[in-house]
C-alpha positions in Angstrom: 16.1 -12.8 -6.6 13.3 -14.8 -8.1 12.0 -13.5 -11.5 9.0 -15.9 -11.7 5.8 -14.0 -12.5 2.9 -14.3 -10.1 -0.4 -16.3 -10.7 -2.9 -17.5 -8.2 -6.4 -18.9 -8.9 -8.8 -18.8 -6.0 -12.4 -18.0 -5.0 -13.6 -14.8 -3.5 -17.1 -14.3 -2.1 -20.1 -12.1 -3.2 -21.9 -12.6 0.1 -22.3 -16.4 0.1 -21.6 -17.0 -3.6 -18.1 -18.1 -4.5 -16.6 -16.1 -7.5 -13.5 -17.4 -9.3 -10.7 -14.9 -9.3 -7.2 -14.9 -10.8 -4.5 -12.8 -9.1 -1.6 -12.4 -11.5 1.2 -10.2 -12.7 0.0 -7.5 -15.1 1.6 -7.0 -18.5 1.5 -4.5 -21.3 -1.7 -6.2 -22.6 -3.5 -5.1 -19.4 -2.6 -1.4 -19.6 -6.0 -0.2 -21.0 -7.8 -2.2 -18.2 -5.5 -0.8 -15.5 -6.2 2.7 -16.6 -9.9 1.9 -16.6 -9.6 0.8 -12.9 -8.0 4.2 -12.1 -10.7 6.1 -14.0 -13.5 4.3 -12.2 -11.8 4.4 -8.8 -11.0 8.1 -9.0 -13.7 9.8 -11.1 -13.9 13.6 -11.7 -13.3 16.0 -10.1 -10.2 13.9 -9.4 -7.6 15.2 -11.9 -7.2 12.8 -14.9 -3.5 13.5 -15.1 -3.1 11.6 -11.9 -4.4 8.4 -13.3 -1.8 5.9 -14.4 -0.3 6.6 -17.8 1.2 4.1 -20.2 4.8 5.2 -19.4 4.3 4.6 -15.7 2.8 1.2 -16.3 5.6 0.3 -18.7 8.1 1.1 -16.0 6.2 -1.0 -13.4 6.3 -4.1 -15.8 9.9 -3.5 -16.8 11.6 -2.5 -13.6 9.8 -4.6 -11.0 7.2 -7.0 -12.5 7.0 -8.9 -9.2 5.4 -5.7 -7.7 2.8 -5.3 -10.4 -0.3 -7.4 -9.7 -3.9 -7.4 -10.8 -7.1 -9.3 -10.2 -9.1 -10.7 -13.1 -12.7 -11.9 -12.8 -14.6 -13.3 -15.7 -12.0 -11.9 -18.1 -12.3 -8.4 -16.6 -9.6 -6.6 -14.7 -11.2 -5.6 -11.4 -8.3 -4.4 -9.1 -4.6 -3.7 -9.0 -1.7 -3.1 -6.7 1.8 -1.8 -7.5 5.0 -1.6 -5.5 8.7 -1.0 -5.8 11.8 -1.9 -3.8 13.5 0.7 -1.6 16.0 0.6 1.3 14.3 1.7 4.5 15.2 1.6 8.1 13.0 2.8 11.0 14.2 6.2 12.0 14.8 7.3 8.4 13.6 10.9 7.7 10.0 11.4 6.7 9.2 11.1 3.0 6.4 12.0 0.6 4.6 9.7 -1.8 6.1 11.7 -4.7 9.7 11.2 -3.4 9.5 7.5 -2.5 7.6 6.4 -5.6 9.2 8.8 -8.1 5.7 10.1 -8.7 4.5 6.6 -9.6 7.2 6.2 -12.3 9.4 4.1 -9.9 12.6 4.9 -11.8 14.2 5.0 -8.3 13.4 1.2 -7.8 16.3 -0.4 -6.0 16.7 -4.1 -7.0 18.8 -4.7 -3.8 16.3 -2.9 -1.5 15.2 -4.4 1.8 11.6 -3.2 1.6 8.6 -3.6 -0.8 6.9 -0.2 -0.8 3.3 0.0 -2.0 2.8 2.7 -4.6 -1.0 2.2 -5.2 -3.9 -0.1 -4.6 -7.4 0.3 -6.0 -10.4 -1.6 -7.1 -13.3 -0.8 -9.5 -16.4 0.2 -7.4 -18.5 -2.7 -8.8 -16.0 -5.2 -7.4 -15.3 -3.7 -4.0 -17.7 -5.9 -2.0 -15.5 -9.0 -3.0 -12.6 -8.1 -0.7 -10.1 -7.9 -3.5 -7.9 -5.3 -1.8 -7.2 -7.6 1.1 -6.3 -10.5 -1.2 -4.0 -8.2 -3.2 -2.2 -7.1 0.0 -1.8 -10.8 1.1 -0.3 -11.6 -2.3 2.2 -8.8 -1.9 3.1 -10.3 1.5 3.9 -13.5 -0.4 6.2 -11.5 -2.7 8.0 -10.1 0.4 8.5 -13.7 1.6 9.6 -15.0 -1.8 12.1 -12.2 -2.2 13.4 -12.6 1.4 12.7 -8.9 2.1 12.5 -7.4 5.6 9.1 -5.8 5.3 6.2 -4.4 3.2 5.7 -0.7 3.8 3.4 2.1 2.6 1.7 5.3 3.6 -2.0 4.9 4.2 -4.3 7.9 3.8 -6.6 8.8 6.7 -9.5 10.2 4.7 -11.9 10.0 7.7 -9.8 12.7 9.4 -11.2 15.5 7.2 -14.6 15.1 8.8 -13.3 15.8 12.3 -10.2 17.9 11.6 -11.9 21.0 13.2 -12.4 19.0 16.4 -9.1 17.2 16.9 -5.5 16.8 15.8 -4.4 14.1 13.4 -2.6 12.4 16.2 -5.7 12.3 18.3 -7.7 11.0 15.4 -5.3 8.1 14.9 -5.4 7.4 18.6 -9.2 7.1 18.4 -9.0 4.8 15.4 -6.5 2.6 17.3 -8.9 2.5 20.3 -11.8 1.5 18.1 -13.7 4.7 18.8 -13.5 5.8 15.2 -13.2 3.9 11.9 -11.1 5.1 9.0 -11.8 3.8 5.5 -8.1 3.2 4.7 -6.2 2.9 8.0 -8.8 0.5 9.5 -8.6 -1.6 6.2 -4.8 -1.8 6.5 -5.0 -2.8 10.1 -7.4 -5.6 9.1 -4.8 -6.7 6.5 -2.2 -7.1 9.2 -0.3 -3.9 8.8 1.2 -2.2 11.9 1.4 1.6 12.3 4.9 3.1 12.5 4.4 6.9 12.4 2.1 9.7 11.2 3.6 11.6 8.3 2.5 15.2 7.4 2.6 16.5 3.8 2.7 13.0 2.4 0.3 13.5 -0.5 -1.9 16.4 -1.7 -5.1 15.0 -0.2 -7.7 17.3 1.4 -9.7 14.5 3.0 -6.6 13.4 4.9 -5.4 17.0 5.4 -2.2 15.7 3.6 -1.5 13.3 6.4 -0.7 9.6 6.0 0.0 6.8 8.5 3.2 4.9 7.6 2.3 1.2 8.2 4.4 -2.0 7.8 4.1 -5.7 7.6 7.3 -7.5 8.7 8.4 -10.7 7.1 7.9 -13.3 9.8 10.7 -15.5 8.2 13.4 -12.9 8.5 15.4 -12.4 11.7 17.9 -9.7 12.3 
């Protein structure tokens, strides 16, 4: 399995203006910046104990550096994404975010796993118009190909559901998103990134906006054949 750290220089766009960006593996020197991303992305009343802590970040870098990426713009960290390897097969029992990611500590990372599982993706509000989330997801697809894995997988929140939960079931909400009648901030974003819905999971994460639901969505490695 490749151990080369990731680095890609490219341009993203602020409307029509090209902005130079570097997508790279994050290291211990980035920990303060990564925590700042979490603080700005999830301000109070979001509980501060759920932001990344230094022990979690140290595990990401030590256990699976290929799954720990950030975006740097003008010397500032603007966004990040984190993953781990797991073994997953369609039909496996439902899981929660806490179970599959070890609460973000990824001590259950499986070096021989067949699936790159997304733990977290977030961007500082000031940089969200640059489309960094999509570029981070694309970079993780490249990691899937490089490591010859079967898929990228993750549970996507459905935060738009909370606004209509008294009118329809979560299943009906997802169906309307897929028909284009409704737009969900997370699920629609993941669809635009090329992810494919697998199944709706209840009690995935304590998340009132999503009523604790998440849509498990994958991206299959096009170079792998069973």
